[in-house]
N, CA, C and O atoms as a DFTB+ gen file, in Angstrom:
264 C
 N C O
     1  1       0.843      -1.186       0.000
     2  2       0.000       0.000       0.000
     3  2       0.884       1.244       0.000
     4  3       1.788       1.366       0.827
     5  1       0.630       2.148      -0.906
     6  2       1.405       3.370      -0.993
     7  2       0.975       4.354       0.091
     8  3      -0.212       4.541       0.361
     9  1       1.968       4.964       0.690
    10  2       1.664       5.970       1.707
    11  2       1.397       7.309       1.038
    12  3       2.002       7.648       0.021
    13  1       0.494       8.050       1.620
    14  2       0.154       9.367       1.110
    15  2       0.806      10.407       1.996
    16  3       1.069      10.164       3.174
    17  1       1.059      11.550       1.427
    18  2       1.602      12.643       2.222
    19  2       0.435      13.382       2.866
    20  3      -0.449      13.898       2.182
    21  1       0.453      13.419       4.172
    22  2      -0.591      14.119       4.920
    23  2       0.013      15.369       5.535
    24  3       1.182      15.388       5.920
    25  1      -0.792      16.399       5.621
    26  2      -0.349      17.635       6.242
    27  2      -0.017      17.378       7.712
    28  3      -0.682      16.576       8.367
    29  1       1.004      18.051       8.229
    30  2       1.377      17.845       9.636
    31  2       0.218      18.093      10.603
    32  3       0.101      17.403      11.616
    33  1      -0.629      19.062      10.304
    34  2      -1.751      19.335      11.215
    35  2      -2.772      18.192      11.193
    36  3      -3.441      17.941      12.195
    37  1      -2.893      17.506      10.067
    38  2      -3.805      16.367       9.995
    39  2      -3.252      15.183      10.789
    40  3      -4.002      14.487      11.473
    41  1      -1.961      14.961      10.698
    42  2      -1.338      13.913      11.509
    43  2      -1.478      14.235      12.997
    44  3      -1.738      13.347      13.808
    45  1      -1.305      15.496      13.344
    46  2      -1.462      15.915      14.738
    47  2      -2.909      15.710      15.195
    48  3      -3.143      15.294      16.330
    49  1      -3.866      15.995      14.337
    50  2      -5.270      15.782      14.674
    51  2      -5.543      14.303      14.924
    52  3      -6.271      13.957      15.854
    53  1      -4.969      13.433      14.109
    54  2      -5.158      11.996      14.302
    55  2      -4.523      11.534      15.613
    56  3      -5.100      10.705      16.317
    57  1      -3.352      12.055      15.946
    58  2      -2.720      11.690      17.221
    59  2      -3.555      12.192      18.392
    60  3      -3.689      11.502      19.403
    61  1      -4.114      13.383      18.260
    62  2      -4.987      13.922      19.302
    63  2      -6.248      13.074      19.438
    64  3      -6.732      12.862      20.550
    65  1      -6.785      12.587      18.314
    66  2      -7.952      11.705      18.349
    67  2      -7.627      10.451      19.158
    68  3      -8.421      10.030      20.000
    69  1      -6.463       9.857      18.903
    70  2      -6.054       8.646      19.615
    71  2      -5.911       8.910      21.110
    72  3      -6.385       8.123      21.929
    73  1      -5.261      10.012      21.466
    74  2      -5.104      10.360      22.890
    75  2      -6.454      10.598      23.557
    76  3      -6.673      10.165      24.689
    77  1      -7.349      11.274      22.871
    78  2      -8.675      11.556      23.423
    79  2      -9.463      10.265      23.595
    80  3     -10.143      10.087      24.605
    81  1      -9.379       9.368      22.626
    82  2     -10.070       8.085      22.698
    83  2      -9.565       7.285      23.899
    84  3     -10.358       6.696      24.635
    85  1      -8.254       7.266      24.095
    86  2      -7.683       6.548      25.233
    87  2      -8.105       7.177      26.556
    88  3      -8.408       6.461      27.510
    89  1      -8.129       8.496      26.622
    90  2      -8.566       9.177      27.839
    91  2     -10.027       8.871      28.127
    92  3     -10.410       8.676      29.281
    93  1     -10.838       8.828      27.087
    94  2     -12.259       8.515      27.251
    95  2     -12.446       7.093      27.775
    96  3     -13.347       6.837      28.573
    97  1     -11.610       6.185      27.333
    98  2     -11.707       4.794      27.783
    99  2     -11.436       4.661      29.282
   100  3     -11.930       3.732      29.922
   101  1     -10.659       5.581      29.840
   102  2     -10.288       5.508      31.254
   103  2     -11.048       6.508      32.128
   104  3     -10.902       6.497      33.350
   105  1     -11.845       7.359      31.518
   106  2     -12.575       8.384      32.273
   107  2     -13.818       7.789      32.920
   108  3     -14.466       6.916      32.343
   109  1     -14.147       8.257      34.108
   110  2     -15.395       7.806      34.727
   111  2     -16.592       8.267      33.889
   112  3     -16.572       9.350      33.303
   113  1     -17.611       7.448      33.841
   114  2     -18.790       7.755      33.023
   115  2     -19.446       9.070      33.420
   116  3     -20.080       9.725      32.593
   117  1     -19.299       9.452      34.664
   118  2     -19.953      10.668      35.139
   119  2     -19.254      11.949      34.684
   120  3     -19.804      13.038      34.844
   121  1     -18.042      11.833      34.115
   122  2     -17.322      13.059      33.742
   123  2     -16.680      12.960      32.368
   124  3     -15.588      13.488      32.158
   125  1     -17.334      12.300      31.441
   126  2     -16.708      12.121      30.134
   127  2     -17.358      12.922      29.003
   128  3     -17.005      12.736      27.838
   129  1     -18.284      13.791      29.323
   130  2     -19.000      14.530      28.282
   131  2     -18.068      15.375      27.424
   132  3     -18.189      15.366      26.199
   133  1     -17.155      16.095      28.030
   134  2     -16.248      16.959      27.269
   135  2     -15.353      16.127      26.347
   136  3     -15.095      16.517      25.208
   137  1     -14.889      14.994      26.840
   138  2     -14.058      14.124      26.008
   139  2     -14.855      13.576      24.828
   140  3     -14.348      13.529      23.707
   141  1     -16.096      13.163      25.070
   142  2     -16.940      12.645      23.985
   143  2     -17.170      13.712      22.921
   144  3     -17.090      13.424      21.727
   145  1     -17.449      14.923      23.341
   146  2     -17.678      16.016      22.383
   147  2     -16.425      16.318      21.581
   148  3     -16.487      16.540      20.371
   149  1     -15.286      16.324      22.263
   150  2     -14.025      16.592      21.579
   151  2     -13.723      15.488      20.561
   152  3     -13.286      15.768      19.445
   153  1     -13.958      14.244      20.951
   154  2     -13.743      13.119      20.049
   155  2     -14.650      13.218      18.819
   156  3     -14.214      12.939      17.702
   157  1     -15.890      13.608      19.020
   158  2     -16.809      13.787      17.892
   159  2     -16.332      14.894      16.954
   160  3     -16.399      14.744      15.734
   161  1     -15.856      15.997      17.514
   162  2     -15.338      17.086      16.686
   163  2     -14.135      16.631      15.862
   164  3     -14.048      16.914      14.667
   165  1     -13.213      15.927      16.508
   166  2     -12.038      15.430      15.799
   167  2     -12.445      14.428      14.720
   168  3     -11.922      14.466      13.606
   169  1     -13.371      13.538      15.046
   170  2     -13.843      12.540      14.084
   171  2     -14.483      13.208      12.879
   172  3     -14.248      12.808      11.739
   173  1     -15.279      14.207      13.132
   174  2     -15.946      14.933      12.047
   175  2     -14.924      15.589      11.125
   176  3     -15.051      15.523       9.903
   177  1     -13.910      16.222      11.714
   178  2     -12.885      16.885      10.918
   179  2     -12.131      15.870      10.051
   180  3     -11.913      16.103       8.862
   181  1     -11.740      14.755      10.648
   182  2     -11.010      13.736       9.897
   183  2     -11.883      13.166       8.782
   184  3     -11.413      12.984       7.659
   185  1     -13.140      12.884       9.081
   186  2     -14.044      12.311       8.080
   187  2     -14.276      13.265       6.911
   188  3     -14.426      12.824       5.772
   189  1     -14.305      14.556       7.182
   190  2     -14.526      15.540       6.119
   191  2     -13.267      15.818       5.314
   192  3     -13.346      16.291       4.180
   193  1     -12.106      15.528       5.891
   194  2     -10.843      15.872       5.253
   195  2     -10.211      14.711       4.508
   196  3      -9.596      14.905       3.459
   197  1     -10.357      13.508       5.041
   198  2      -9.678      12.331       4.484
   199  2     -10.721      11.353       3.952
   200  3     -11.654      10.998       4.671
   201  1     -10.578      10.917       2.707
   202  2     -11.505       9.898       2.193
   203  2     -11.452       8.642       3.066
   204  3     -10.394       8.274       3.577
   205  1     -12.574       8.010       3.224
   206  2     -12.679       6.835       4.106
   207  2     -11.644       5.766       3.769
   208  3     -11.101       5.125       4.669
   209  1     -11.371       5.573       2.497
   210  2     -10.418       4.547       2.073
   211  2      -8.992       4.835       2.544
   212  3      -8.163       3.926       2.593
   213  1      -8.703       6.082       2.888
   214  2      -7.348       6.452       3.305
   215  2      -7.224       6.681       4.812
   216  3      -6.134       6.980       5.300
   217  1      -8.322       6.547       5.553
   218  2      -8.274       6.833       6.990
   219  2      -7.422       5.835       7.764
   220  3      -6.753       6.221       8.723
   221  1      -7.428       4.579       7.378
   222  2      -6.589       3.583       8.064
   223  2      -5.115       3.912       7.851
   224  3      -4.305       3.771       8.767
   225  1      -4.769       4.347       6.648
   226  2      -3.394       4.735       6.367
   227  2      -2.996       5.937       7.226
   228  3      -1.882       5.991       7.746
   229  1      -3.896       6.884       7.368
   230  2      -3.628       8.045       8.214
   231  2      -3.360       7.609       9.657
   232  3      -2.425       8.099      10.290
   233  1      -4.176       6.692      10.175
   234  2      -3.963       6.197      11.543
   235  2      -2.599       5.545      11.687
   236  3      -1.892       5.789      12.664
   237  1      -2.229       4.722      10.725
   238  2      -0.911       4.056      10.781
   239  2       0.224       5.071      10.723
   240  3       1.201       4.957      11.463
   241  1       0.096       6.047       9.860
   242  2       1.146       7.068       9.746
   243  2       1.259       7.876      11.021
   244  3       2.367       8.174      11.466
   245  1       0.127       8.237      11.620
   246  2       0.142       9.015      12.856
   247  2       0.757       8.221      13.988
   248  3       1.491       8.785      14.800
   249  1       0.480       6.918      14.070
   250  2       1.058       6.079      15.111
   251  2       2.556       5.925      14.915
   252  3       3.308       5.894      15.888
   253  1       2.987       5.831      13.695
   254  2       4.408       5.680      13.411
   255  2       5.219       6.914      13.728
   256  3       6.424       6.828      13.965
   257  1       4.570       8.051      13.736
   258  2       5.272       9.315      13.989
   259  2       5.158       9.760      15.433
   260  3       5.754      10.767      15.815
   261  1       4.402       9.029      16.247
   262  2       4.200       9.433      17.638
   263  2       5.471       9.345      18.427
   264  3       5.479       9.651      19.620
């Protein structure tokens, strides 16, 4: 699979999505609203910016650069 060049801010957004997802997994249910909203915002941005077929590649690239 060929890697695509992604803008640094998009890679940073994907890394932030991963960190937010992990924080949400460990947050108590009573105080996770802000994390859920932030995750939705990040997800929306990624979905609007990157075609679905390339999102897995973006995740792999972001993890490799962490």
